[in-house]
VEXDREN-2710 file (C-alpha; in Angstrom, 1 decimal):
% VEXDREN-2710
k/r/px/py/pz
1/MET/-0.1/0.1/0.0
2/LYS/1.4/3.4/-1.0
3/ILE/1.2/5.8/1.8
4/ILE/0.5/9.4/0.4
5/VAL/1.1/12.6/1.8
6/THR/-1.8/15.3/0.7
7/GLY/-1.2/17.8/3.6
8/LEU/1.5/20.2/4.4
9/GLY/1.3/22.3/7.8
10/ALA/3.8/24.7/9.7
11/ARG/4.1/27.5/12.1
12/CYS/8.0/28.6/12.8
13/ALA/10.9/31.3/12.8
14/LEU/10.3/31.9/9.1
15/GLY/6.9/32.1/9.1
16/GLU/2.8/31.2/9.8
17/ASN/2.7/28.4/7.1
18/ILE/4.3/26.8/4.7
19/GLU/4.1/29.4/2.0
20/THR/6.6/32.0/4.0
21/LEU/8.6/28.9/5.1
22/TRP/9.6/28.2/1.8
23/ASP/9.2/31.9/0.5
24/ALA/12.2/32.6/3.2
25/ILE/14.5/29.2/2.6
26/GLU/14.3/30.4/-1.7
27/GLN/15.5/34.1/-0.7
28/GLY/17.8/32.7/1.9
29/HIS/16.4/34.5/5.0
30/SER/17.0/32.6/8.4
31/GLY/14.4/32.8/10.7
32/ILE/17.5/32.8/13.6
33/ALA/17.8/36.4/15.6
34/PRO/18.5/37.6/19.1
35/ILE/16.0/36.4/21.7
36/HIS/13.7/38.9/23.1
37/ARG/10.9/36.5/25.1
38/PHE/13.1/35.7/27.7
39/ASN/16.3/37.1/29.6
40/VAL/19.1/36.1/28.1
41/GLY/21.9/38.7/29.5
42/THR/23.4/36.3/31.6
43/PHE/24.4/33.9/29.2
44/ASP/27.0/34.4/26.2
45/THR/24.8/34.0/23.5
46/GLU/21.5/35.3/23.0
47/LEU/20.2/33.9/19.8
48/GLY/17.4/31.6/19.0
49/ALA/14.6/31.0/16.0
50/MET/11.7/32.1/17.5
51/VAL/7.9/32.0/16.3
52/SER/7.5/36.1/16.0
53/SER/3.8/36.6/16.0
54/ASP/2.3/35.1/19.2
55/ASN/1.2/38.3/21.2
56/CYS/-1.7/36.4/21.9
57/CYS/-0.3/34.3/24.4
58/ASP/-0.1/34.8/27.6
59/THR/1.3/31.0/29.1
60/GLU/3.5/28.4/27.4
61/ALA/0.2/26.0/27.8
62/GLN/-1.2/28.4/25.2
63/ARG/1.7/29.3/22.8
64/LEU/2.2/25.6/22.6
65/LEU/-1.8/24.8/21.5
66/ALA/-1.2/27.7/19.4
67/TYR/1.3/26.8/17.6
68/GLY/0.1/23.0/17.3
69/CYS/-3.2/24.4/15.8
70/ALA/-2.1/26.9/13.1
71/ALA/0.5/24.3/11.5
72/ALA/-2.1/21.3/11.9
73/ASN/-5.4/23.1/10.8
74/GLU/-3.2/24.2/7.5
75/ALA/-2.4/20.5/7.0
76/LEU/-5.9/19.7/7.4
77/GLN/-6.9/22.5/5.2
78/ASN/-4.3/21.7/2.4
79/ALA/-5.5/18.3/2.2
80/LYS/-9.1/19.2/1.7
81/ILE/-10.2/16.9/4.7
82/GLY/-14.1/17.7/5.4
83/ASN/-15.0/14.6/7.9
84/ARG/-12.4/15.2/10.7
85/ASP/-13.9/12.3/12.5
86/ARG/-11.9/9.6/10.6
87/VAL/-8.2/11.3/11.2
88/ALA/-5.8/10.1/14.0
89/LEU/-3.4/12.1/15.5
90/VAL/0.3/11.2/16.1
91/LEU/2.2/14.1/17.6
92/GLY/5.9/14.1/18.4
93/THR/7.1/16.5/21.4
94/CYS/10.5/16.7/23.1
95/ASN/9.6/18.5/26.0
96/GLY/5.8/19.2/26.1
97/LEU/5.8/21.6/29.0
98/LEU/9.4/20.6/29.9
99/GLY/8.3/16.9/30.6
100/ARG/5.1/17.4/32.5
101/ASP/1.8/16.1/31.8
102/LEU/3.6/15.2/28.4
103/HIS/0.1/13.5/26.4
104/SER/-2.5/16.6/28.0
105/VAL/-0.6/18.3/24.6
106/THR/-1.6/15.8/22.3
107/THR/-5.3/15.5/24.0
108/ASP/-5.8/19.3/24.2
109/LEU/-4.6/19.5/20.2
110/SER/-6.8/16.5/19.2
111/LYS/-9.8/18.2/20.7
112/ALA/-9.2/21.4/19.6
113/LEU/-8.9/20.0/15.8
114/LYS/-11.9/17.8/16.8
115/LEU/-10.4/14.8/15.5
116/GLY/-11.9/11.3/15.7
117/GLU/-9.6/8.4/15.8
118/PRO/-6.9/7.7/18.7
119/ALA/-4.3/10.4/19.5
120/ILE/-0.6/9.0/20.3
121/THR/2.3/11.3/21.8
122/LEU/6.0/10.0/20.9
123/SER/8.2/11.9/22.8
124/THR/12.2/10.7/21.7
125/ALA/13.7/14.4/22.6
126/CYS/14.6/15.9/19.4
127/ALA/13.8/13.0/16.9
128/SER/10.2/12.9/18.6
129/SER/8.1/14.0/15.3
130/ALA/10.1/12.2/13.0
131/HIS/9.0/9.1/15.0
132/ALA/5.6/10.2/15.0
133/ILE/5.9/10.3/11.2
134/GLY/6.8/6.7/11.0
135/PHE/4.4/5.5/13.5
136/ALA/1.6/7.3/11.5
137/ALA/2.5/5.8/8.5
138/ASP/2.3/2.4/9.9
139/LEU/-1.2/2.9/11.6
140/VAL/-2.6/3.8/8.1
141/ARG/-0.4/1.0/6.2
142/ARG/-1.8/-1.4/8.7
143/GLY/-5.9/-0.2/8.2
144/VAL/-6.0/1.1/12.0
145/VAL/-7.0/4.3/11.0
146/PRO/-8.5/5.9/7.7
147/SER/-5.6/9.1/8.0
148/ALA/-3.3/10.4/10.1
149/LEU/-2.2/13.9/10.8
150/ALA/1.7/13.6/12.3
151/GLY/4.4/15.8/13.5
152/GLY/5.4/17.8/16.1
153/VAL/5.5/20.7/18.1
154/ASP/7.4/22.5/20.7
155/ILE/8.2/25.8/22.1
156/LEU/11.7/27.7/23.1
157/SER/11.4/28.6/27.1
158/ALA/14.3/29.6/29.4
159/GLU/14.6/26.5/31.1
160/VAL/15.3/24.6/27.9
161/PHE/17.8/27.3/26.5
162/ALA/19.6/27.2/29.9
163/GLY/19.7/23.4/30.0
164/PHE/21.8/23.4/26.3
165/HIS/23.7/26.2/27.6
166/SER/24.8/24.3/30.5
167/LEU/25.9/21.1/28.1
168/GLY/27.7/23.7/26.0
169/LEU/26.1/23.0/22.8
170/LEU/25.0/26.6/21.8
171/SER/26.7/28.9/19.2
172/LYS/27.7/32.4/20.1
173/HIS/26.7/32.8/15.8
174/PRO/23.8/31.5/13.8
175/CYS/24.0/27.9/13.4
176/ALA/26.3/26.9/10.8
177/PRO/26.3/22.9/10.2
178/PHE/29.4/21.5/8.9
179/SER/31.5/24.6/9.2
180/THR/33.6/25.8/11.8
181/ASN/31.9/27.8/13.6
182/MET/30.6/25.1/15.7
183/GLY/27.7/24.9/18.2
184/THR/23.9/24.7/17.6
185/THR/20.9/27.2/17.8
186/LEU/17.6/26.1/19.3
187/GLY/14.6/27.0/17.8
188/GLU/10.8/26.7/18.2
189/GLY/7.8/25.8/16.1
190/ALA/4.8/23.4/14.6
191/ALA/5.0/21.0/11.9
192/PHE/2.6/18.6/10.6
193/MET/1.4/16.1/7.5
194/LEU/-1.5/14.6/6.3
195/LEU/-0.8/10.5/5.6
196/GLU/-3.5/8.6/4.4
197/SER/-3.4/5.4/1.5
198/GLU/-3.2/6.0/-2.3
199/ARG/-6.8/4.6/-2.6
200/SER/-8.1/7.0/0.1
201/ALA/-6.4/10.1/-1.6
202/LYS/-7.7/9.3/-5.2
203/GLU/-11.4/8.6/-3.5
204/ARG/-11.3/11.8/-2.1
205/ASP/-10.0/13.2/-5.4
206/ALA/-6.9/14.3/-3.1
207/MET/-3.5/16.1/-4.7
208/PRO/-0.6/13.6/-3.7
209/LEU/2.1/16.0/-3.0
210/ALA/4.8/12.8/-2.3
211/GLU/4.7/9.2/-1.0
212/PHE/6.1/8.6/2.6
213/MET/8.3/5.5/1.2
214/GLY/10.1/4.2/4.4
215/TYR/11.2/4.5/7.8
216/GLY/14.4/3.1/9.9
217/PHE/14.9/3.7/13.5
218/SER/17.8/2.6/16.0
219/ALA/19.5/3.1/19.5
220/ASP/23.5/4.0/19.9
221/ALA/23.0/2.0/23.6
222/TYR/26.2/4.7/24.0
223/HIS/25.7/7.8/26.0
224/ASP/22.9/9.9/27.3
225/THR/23.9/12.8/25.1
226/THR/25.9/12.4/22.6
227/PRO/26.1/10.4/19.4
228/ILE/28.4/7.0/19.5
229/PRO/31.4/8.8/17.2
230/SER/31.4/5.8/14.7
231/GLY/28.4/6.8/13.3
232/LEU/27.0/3.0/13.7
233/GLY/23.6/4.3/15.2
234/MET/22.6/6.5/12.6
235/ALA/24.0/4.3/9.8
236/LYS/21.9/1.2/11.2
237/ALA/18.6/3.5/11.0
238/LEU/19.6/4.6/7.2
239/ALA/20.3/1.2/6.1
240/VAL/16.7/0.0/7.6
241/ALA/15.0/3.1/6.2
242/VAL/16.6/2.6/2.8
243/ARG/15.9/-1.1/2.5
244/ASP/12.6/-0.3/3.8
245/ALA/11.9/2.0/0.7
246/GLY/12.7/-0.5/-1.6
247/LEU/15.5/1.5/-3.0
248/GLU/19.2/1.1/-3.0
249/PRO/21.7/3.8/-1.8
250/GLU/22.2/5.2/-5.0
251/ALA/18.4/5.5/-6.1
252/ILE/18.9/8.8/-3.4
253/ASP/18.9/12.2/-4.5
254/TYR/19.0/14.4/-1.6
255/LEU/19.7/13.7/2.1
256/ASN/18.2/16.6/5.2
257/ALA/20.6/15.9/7.6
258/HIS/20.1/16.5/11.4
259/GLY/23.2/18.9/11.0
260/THR/23.1/20.4/14.5
261/GLY/26.0/22.5/13.9
262/THR/27.9/20.6/17.3
263/ALA/31.0/18.7/16.5
264/ALA/30.3/15.7/17.6
265/ASN/26.6/15.4/16.1
266/ASP/28.2/16.9/12.4
267/ALA/31.1/14.4/12.3
268/SER/28.8/11.1/13.6
269/GLU/26.1/11.6/11.2
270/TRP/28.7/12.1/8.0
271/ARG/30.3/8.9/9.2
272/ALA/27.1/7.0/9.1
273/ILE/26.1/8.6/5.8
274/GLN/29.9/7.4/4.1
275/ARG/29.2/4.1/5.7
276/VAL/25.6/3.5/4.3
277/PHE/26.5/5.5/0.7
278/GLY/30.3/4.1/0.5
279/ASP/31.7/6.5/-2.2
280/PHE/27.9/7.9/-3.5
281/ALA/28.0/9.9/-0.4
282/ASN/30.9/12.1/-2.2
283/GLN/28.4/13.4/-4.9
284/LEU/25.5/13.2/-2.6
285/PRO/23.7/16.7/-1.5
286/VAL/23.7/16.8/2.3
287/SER/22.1/20.1/3.6
288/SER/20.7/20.8/7.4
289/SER/17.6/23.0/7.5
290/LYS/18.6/24.1/11.1
291/SER/21.0/26.6/9.5
292/PHE/17.6/28.5/8.4
293/LEU/15.3/27.2/11.7
294/GLY/17.3/26.5/14.3
295/HIS/17.4/23.5/16.0
296/ALA/13.2/23.2/16.5
297/GLN/13.1/20.4/19.5
298/GLY/11.0/17.9/18.9
299/ALA/9.1/19.7/16.1
300/ALA/12.9/19.4/14.1
301/GLY/12.2/15.9/12.3
302/ALA/8.6/17.2/10.9
303/LEU/9.7/20.7/9.6
304/GLU/13.1/19.6/7.5
305/ALA/10.9/17.1/6.0
306/ILE/8.1/19.7/5.1
307/VAL/11.2/21.8/3.6
308/THR/12.5/18.3/1.3
309/LEU/9.1/17.7/0.3
310/MET/8.8/22.0/-0.8
311/ALA/12.2/21.7/-2.3
312/MET/11.2/18.2/-4.3
313/ALA/7.9/20.0/-5.4
314/HIS/10.1/23.3/-6.6
315/LYS/12.6/21.2/-8.1
316/VAL/15.6/22.4/-6.4
317/VAL/18.0/21.0/-3.3
318/PRO/18.0/23.7/0.1
319/PRO/20.8/25.0/0.9
320/THR/23.3/25.0/4.3
321/ILE/23.6/28.9/5.1
322/ASN/26.1/30.3/7.4
323/VAL/28.8/28.3/6.0
324/THR/32.0/30.3/6.5
325/GLN/35.0/27.5/6.0
326/PRO/34.0/23.9/5.3
327/ARG/35.0/21.6/8.6
328/ARG/36.6/18.0/8.4
329/ASN/34.7/15.0/8.8
330/ALA/31.7/16.9/7.1
331/PRO/29.6/16.2/3.7
332/THR/31.3/16.7/0.8
333/ASP/28.6/18.8/-1.0
334/PRO/26.8/20.7/2.0
335/VAL/24.9/22.6/-0.6
336/ALA/26.5/25.9/0.9
337/ARG/25.5/28.1/-0.9
338/PRO/22.9/31.4/0.2
339/LYS/19.7/30.1/-2.1
340/PRO/18.6/26.5/-3.2
341/ARG/20.3/24.9/-6.2
342/PRO/18.3/24.1/-9.1
343/TYR/18.2/20.4/-8.8
344/MET/15.5/17.3/-9.2
345/ILE/14.6/15.0/-6.3
346/ARG/12.6/11.9/-6.9
347/HIS/13.9/10.2/-3.2
348/ALA/15.1/11.8/-0.1
349/VAL/16.1/10.8/3.1
350/CYS/15.8/12.9/6.2
351/THR/17.9/12.0/9.1
352/ASN/17.3/13.2/12.6
353/ALA/18.8/11.6/16.0
354/ALA/18.3/12.6/20.0
355/PHE/19.3/12.3/23.7
356/GLY/19.0/9.1/24.7
357/GLY/21.1/7.6/21.6
358/VAL/18.0/7.6/19.2
359/ASN/18.5/7.9/15.6
360/THR/15.5/8.0/12.9
361/ALA/16.0/8.2/9.0
362/LEU/12.6/8.8/6.9
363/VAL/12.2/8.2/2.8
364/PHE/9.9/10.0/0.9
365/GLY/9.6/9.8/-3.0
366/GLN/7.6/11.7/-5.7
367/ALA/3.7/10.3/-5.6
368/ASP/3.8/8.8/-8.7
369/GLY/6.6/5.7/-8.2
370/THR/5.8/2.4/-8.6
371/PRO/4.2/0.3/-5.9
372/ARG/6.7/-1.9/-4.5
373/ASP/6.3/-5.7/-3.3
374/GLU/5.1/-5.7/0.3
375/ARG/4.8/-8.5/3.0
376/LYS/1.6/-10.6/2.5
377/VAL/1.4/-12.6/5.5
378/PRO/2.3/-11.6/9.2
379/ARG/4.5/-13.1/11.2
380/SER/3.7/-14.9/14.2
381/ILE/3.9/-13.2/17.7
382/SER/5.5/-14.9/20.6
383/LEU/6.0/-13.8/24.3
384/VAL/9.2/-15.2/25.3
385/GLY/10.5/-13.2/28.5
386/ALA/8.5/-11.0/31.2
387/GLY/9.8/-9.0/34.5
388/VAL/8.2/-6.6/36.9
389/ALA/10.2/-4.2/39.6
390/GLN/8.3/-2.1/42.3
391/ASP/11.3/-0.9/43.6
392/GLY/14.0/-0.8/41.0
393/GLN/16.7/-2.8/43.3
394/GLN/16.6/-5.8/40.6
395/VAL/18.9/-3.1/38.3
396/ASN/22.2/-3.8/40.7
397/GLN/22.0/-7.7/39.3
398/PHE/22.4/-6.6/35.7
399/ALA/24.8/-3.5/35.8
400/PRO/27.8/-2.3/37.8
401/ARG/27.1/0.3/40.0
402/THR/29.2/2.7/38.6
403/GLU/26.7/2.6/35.6
404/LEU/24.2/3.2/37.8
405/ARG/25.1/6.4/39.8
406/GLY/22.7/9.3/38.8
407/ILE/20.3/7.5/37.4
408/ASP/16.8/8.4/38.4
409/MET/13.9/6.4/39.5
410/SER/11.9/5.7/36.2
411/ALA/15.1/4.5/34.8
412/ARG/16.2/2.0/37.8
413/LEU/12.2/0.8/37.5
414/LEU/12.6/-0.1/34.0
415/ALA/16.1/-1.6/34.0
416/SER/14.8/-3.6/37.0
417/ALA/12.0/-4.8/34.4
418/THR/13.5/-5.2/31.5
419/GLY/16.8/-6.7/32.9
420/THR/14.8/-9.5/34.2
421/ALA/12.6/-10.3/30.8
422/LEU/15.6/-10.5/29.1
423/ALA/17.3/-12.8/31.8
424/ASP/14.1/-14.9/31.8
425/ALA/14.1/-15.3/28.1
426/GLY/17.5/-16.6/28.5
427/VAL/19.6/-13.4/26.6
428/ARG/23.0/-12.3/27.8
429/THR/22.9/-8.7/27.6
430/ARG/25.7/-6.5/26.2
431/THR/26.3/-9.1/23.4
432/PRO/25.5/-9.4/19.6
433/ASP/22.1/-10.9/20.5
434/CYS/21.2/-8.1/22.6
435/GLU/22.2/-5.8/19.2
436/GLY/19.5/-6.3/17.1
437/ILE/16.8/-5.9/20.2
438/GLY/14.8/-2.8/20.1
439/LEU/12.8/-1.4/23.2
440/PHE/9.4/0.1/23.1
441/VAL/8.2/1.9/26.3
442/GLY/4.9/3.5/27.5
443/GLN/5.4/6.5/29.7
444/THR/3.4/9.7/30.8
445/ARG/5.8/12.0/32.3
446/VAL/9.1/12.6/33.2
447/SER/10.4/10.8/36.5
448/PRO/9.0/13.1/39.4
449/GLU/12.7/12.4/41.1
450/SER/13.7/14.2/38.3
451/VAL/11.7/17.1/37.9
452/LYS/12.1/17.9/41.2
453/ALA/16.4/17.3/41.1
454/PHE/15.5/19.9/38.4
455/ASP/13.6/22.5/39.9
456/LYS/15.8/22.1/43.0
457/SER/19.0/22.9/40.5
458/VAL/17.5/26.1/39.7
459/GLN/16.6/27.5/42.5
460/MET/19.8/27.1/43.8
461/ARG/22.2/28.0/41.3
462/GLY/19.8/29.7/39.2
463/LEU/18.9/29.3/35.1
464/PRO/22.8/30.4/34.0
465/HIS/24.5/27.9/36.0
466/LEU/21.7/25.1/36.3
467/SER/22.7/21.2/36.7
468/ALA/23.5/19.4/33.2
469/SER/23.1/16.6/34.3
470/ALA/19.6/17.3/36.1
471/PHE/18.7/18.9/32.8
472/THR/19.8/15.6/30.3
473/ARG/17.2/13.5/32.8
474/MET/14.4/16.1/31.7
475/VAL/13.4/14.5/28.3
476/CYS/10.5/11.4/28.6
477/ASN/12.7/8.8/26.7
478/TYR/15.9/9.0/29.8
479/ALA/14.7/5.9/31.1
480/THR/14.5/4.3/28.0
481/GLY/17.8/5.5/26.7
482/VAL/19.5/4.1/30.0
483/CYS/18.1/0.8/29.4
484/CYS/19.7/0.9/25.9
485/ARG/22.7/1.7/27.3
486/LEU/23.1/-1.0/30.4
487/PHE/22.0/-3.7/28.1
488/GLY/23.1/-3.1/24.7
489/LEU/19.9/-2.6/23.1
490/LYS/20.5/-1.3/19.6
491/GLY/17.0/-2.2/17.9
492/PRO/14.7/0.5/17.2
493/THR/13.5/2.4/20.0
494/ALA/10.7/4.4/21.4
495/THR/9.2/6.4/24.0
496/LEU/5.0/6.9/23.2
497/SER/2.1/7.3/25.6
498/THR/-1.5/7.2/25.2
499/GLY/-2.3/8.4/29.0
500/VAL/-3.7/5.6/30.7
501/GLU/-2.6/1.7/29.7
502/SER/0.4/3.2/27.2
503/GLY/2.3/0.3/28.2
504/LEU/-0.6/-1.8/27.0
505/THR/-0.6/0.8/23.5
506/ALA/3.6/0.0/23.2
507/LEU/2.8/-3.7/23.0
508/ILE/0.4/-3.5/20.3
509/LEU/2.8/-1.3/18.4
510/ALA/5.7/-3.7/19.3
511/ALA/3.8/-6.7/18.1
512/ASP/2.0/-5.0/15.0
513/ARG/5.9/-4.0/13.9
514/LEU/7.5/-7.4/14.5
515/ALA/4.4/-9.2/12.3
516/TRP/5.1/-6.9/9.4
517/ARG/8.7/-5.5/9.2
518/ASP/11.6/-7.8/8.7
519/ASP/14.6/-5.9/10.1
520/VAL/14.2/-7.0/13.7
521/ASN/13.1/-10.0/15.1
522/HIS/12.9/-9.5/18.9
523/LEU/11.6/-6.3/20.8
524/LEU/11.2/-5.5/24.4
525/ALA/7.2/-3.6/25.2
526/ALA/7.5/-2.1/28.4
527/GLY/5.9/0.7/30.7
528/VAL/7.0/2.6/33.5
529/ASP/5.1/4.1/36.8
530/GLU/6.8/6.5/39.0
531/PRO/4.4/8.6/40.8
532/ASP/4.5/11.7/42.3
533/ALA/3.1/13.1/45.8
534/SER/-0.2/13.7/44.5
535/ASP/-1.0/10.1/43.2
536/ASN/-2.2/7.1/45.1
537/TYR/-0.5/4.4/43.5
538/LYS/3.4/2.9/44.3
539/ASN/6.1/2.8/41.6
540/GLY/5.8/0.4/38.8
541/ALA/7.7/-0.9/35.6
542/ALA/7.0/-4.2/33.4
543/SER/8.4/-5.5/30.3
544/ILE/7.8/-8.3/28.1
545/LEU/10.3/-9.7/25.2
546/LEU/8.4/-10.4/21.5
547/LYS/9.8/-12.6/19.2
548/ALA/8.5/-13.4/15.5
549/GLY/8.2/-15.9/13.2
550/GLU/7.9/-19.0/16.0
551/ALA/4.0/-20.0/16.6
552/SER/5.2/-23.0/17.7
553/ALA/6.1/-21.1/20.9
554/PRO/4.6/-21.8/24.4
555/MET/2.5/-18.4/24.1
556/ASN/1.4/-16.5/21.4
557/LEU/-0.1/-13.0/21.0
558/THR/-3.0/-14.2/18.2
559/GLY/-5.2/-10.8/18.7
560/TRP/-4.5/-7.1/18.9
561/ALA/-5.9/-3.7/18.5
562/LEU/-6.0/0.0/19.1
563/ALA/-9.1/1.8/18.1
564/THR/-11.0/4.9/19.5
565/ASN/-12.4/3.0/22.6
566/CYS/-12.2/-0.1/24.3
567/GLU/-14.9/-2.2/23.1
568/LEU/-14.0/-1.6/19.6
569/ALA/-10.4/-2.4/20.0
570/THR/-11.7/-5.4/22.2
571/GLU/-13.9/-6.3/19.0
572/ARG/-11.1/-6.1/16.6
573/ALA/-8.9/-8.3/18.5
574/LEU/-11.6/-10.9/18.9
575/ALA/-12.3/-10.7/15.2
576/GLN/-8.5/-11.1/14.7
577/ALA/-8.3/-14.2/16.7
578/SER/-11.3/-15.7/15.5
579/LEU/-12.9/-15.9/18.9
580/ASN/-16.0/-14.9/20.6
581/ARG/-16.5/-12.9/23.6
582/GLU/-17.5/-16.3/25.6
583/GLU/-14.3/-17.7/24.5
584/VAL/-11.8/-15.9/26.4
585/VAL/-11.1/-15.1/30.1
586/LEU/-11.0/-11.8/30.7
587/MET/-8.0/-11.0/32.9
588/ALA/-8.2/-8.1/35.7
589/VAL/-6.5/-5.1/35.2
590/LEU/-5.1/-3.9/38.7
591/GLY/-1.8/-1.6/39.4
592/PRO/-0.3/1.7/38.4
593/PRO/-1.8/3.3/35.3
594/THR/0.6/3.3/32.8
595/VAL/1.4/-0.4/33.7
596/ALA/-1.6/-2.2/34.9
597/GLY/-2.1/-3.6/31.0
598/LEU/1.2/-5.2/30.8
599/TRP/0.8/-7.1/34.6
600/ALA/-2.3/-8.3/33.7
601/VAL/-0.7/-9.7/30.3
602/ILE/2.2/-11.3/32.7
603/ALA/-0.5/-12.7/34.8
604/ALA/-1.9/-14.0/32.0
605/MET/1.3/-15.7/30.7
606/ASP/1.7/-17.0/34.6
607/ALA/-1.3/-18.4/33.8
608/LEU/-0.6/-20.2/31.1
609/LYS/2.7/-21.6/32.3
610/ALA/0.8/-23.1/35.3
611/GLY/-1.5/-25.2/33.0
612/GLU/-4.8/-23.0/32.3
613/GLN/-6.2/-22.9/29.0
614/GLY/-7.4/-19.2/28.5
615/PRO/-7.3/-17.8/25.6
616/PHE/-7.0/-14.5/27.7
617/LEU/-7.8/-11.1/27.0
618/ILE/-6.7/-8.1/28.2
619/SER/-7.9/-4.6/27.1
620/ASN/-8.3/-1.0/28.8
621/ARG/-9.7/-0.6/32.0
622/SER/-10.9/2.9/31.8
623/GLU/-10.6/5.2/28.2
624/GLY/-7.7/7.2/27.5
625/SER/-7.6/8.5/23.9
626/ALA/-7.0/5.3/22.5
627/GLY/-8.6/1.6/23.3
628/ALA/-6.2/-1.1/23.5
629/ALA/-6.7/-4.8/23.6
630/VAL/-4.2/-7.9/23.1
631/ILE/-4.9/-11.9/23.5
632/LEU/-2.9/-14.3/24.3
633/GLU/-2.9/-18.5/23.7
634/THR/-0.8/-21.4/24.0
635/GLY/-0.2/-23.7/21.5
636/SER/0.8/-22.7/17.8
637/LYS/-2.3/-20.6/16.5
638/ALA/-1.0/-17.7/14.5
639/CYS/-2.5/-14.6/13.9
640/ASP/-4.7/-13.3/11.3
641/LEU/-4.5/-10.2/10.4
642/ASN/-5.5/-10.0/6.7
END
């Protein structure tokens, strides 16, 4: 099935819509300028790429929603969507309101837009909106939703500015990727694209803007904030994306790089490109839109993808501006010029990387491309290991104490459950066996312990001198990144939320990915919930190792579904498993909100091991922004997703 882009929308430092954004790029005008929204007088740089026309916003929450609504409405109107009841929202955000109550940003936006399909949040730091686009495409491709609005939104706050400053990543000059002026410039904004099937677009008589052809995700398993110098992680994501698109590397005409301008990122990314493209890398135009947009955090991936699609439409390649002198270990052709270069692009790649060692690559093509072969029959999904944690102490069994210093409670809980699941499956950590395993985590917020430490750092030291280590932990995917690093997990990784039962959503998305894609054979589906002082439940985490293609395993997932509500998800999961309600045992769902569904799945696994017959049905106990249901059975019965 071809996935078509039929609508685009943006709000950023270059303008209020995609027309003004592209006009600025054509004219070589940067959105980077001195910051006036908050005081930067005590820092050694004053630059940012800020949205200028937001005078109606009194609070950060209002600003975040206003940016999101403006860009999303433009994409919907651009796509000529009449019935919004059939549109899902997959939103990527790095910070939301600096990590607090992340999913409320998505639900508020979905309600404001009057969308009727499920709403999902991806929070993988600066790769968030790129992740959102990949997941949204899968939801459409599998028929889970008719269409999906995918993208991201983030605002630049004084706290975020101070945090990047504390890490020494900001430049005194406008962001100049691949140039000798090193460092990045932070930005903000929102960007969305409407994805739907080619059939849907034709039925609506919608104009196809481009085809979304494929994606790749990976983890470095190296460091909390620094990419692995060899570029191996990004190279893996790039190679998977190109292969998923059904292309050879030489078929790529242009690459829009993450290109932050920092010494570590630019060199690592160029090494990754060289690994995948070989000698052809020297002929490949590789530019960075951050020289125009600044680093728009969680919205960066979607904004840069829109720049890429606009360039394809206008038959040019966008430049990297601000380049003064080429840097070593940088692209041979960074398109270092003030204005776009005439150039025909049929296939393009957009890359993004993030804190926690996250790597993403998205492939787009002209909409008139030939459909490619896809898997017709899904692989069976078995459950081969499980672990739970309530105090975070088990992690001491799996990692040296020196590597556990400074990690927060959410990371300890998640690592405890994940280490237990791997041990239960007989998988030795930090071995080649782990390198192919990915990790999908349901999590609704940053660790309250880390929020408290960050706030204390600001209070005691002031913003210009806040703790860099405290800021590092203020991304929702911090715990996911810690697990990847501790255990050597280098497969696809994601941190996501649908509110309550986000862990169950992670399980469903992991199972679906394994069933239909061949680039990975094992995925861990996990969830973590660390309460704050106002919550009336205790710590909890769970992790389950899934394996694809082993129908004879003792325990299989034979049905799973996401839908607008729990009842519809249950009906779909039953139909997939060829069962009716009278034939299943409904498992009680108890425990911390995010992980209760996973705990119920593990209880069903234990029951099957003890000889109970099942099949077992686990579904949401309360309505979030998506209904979720799974069915677990013994024996060799395979799932039927056709």
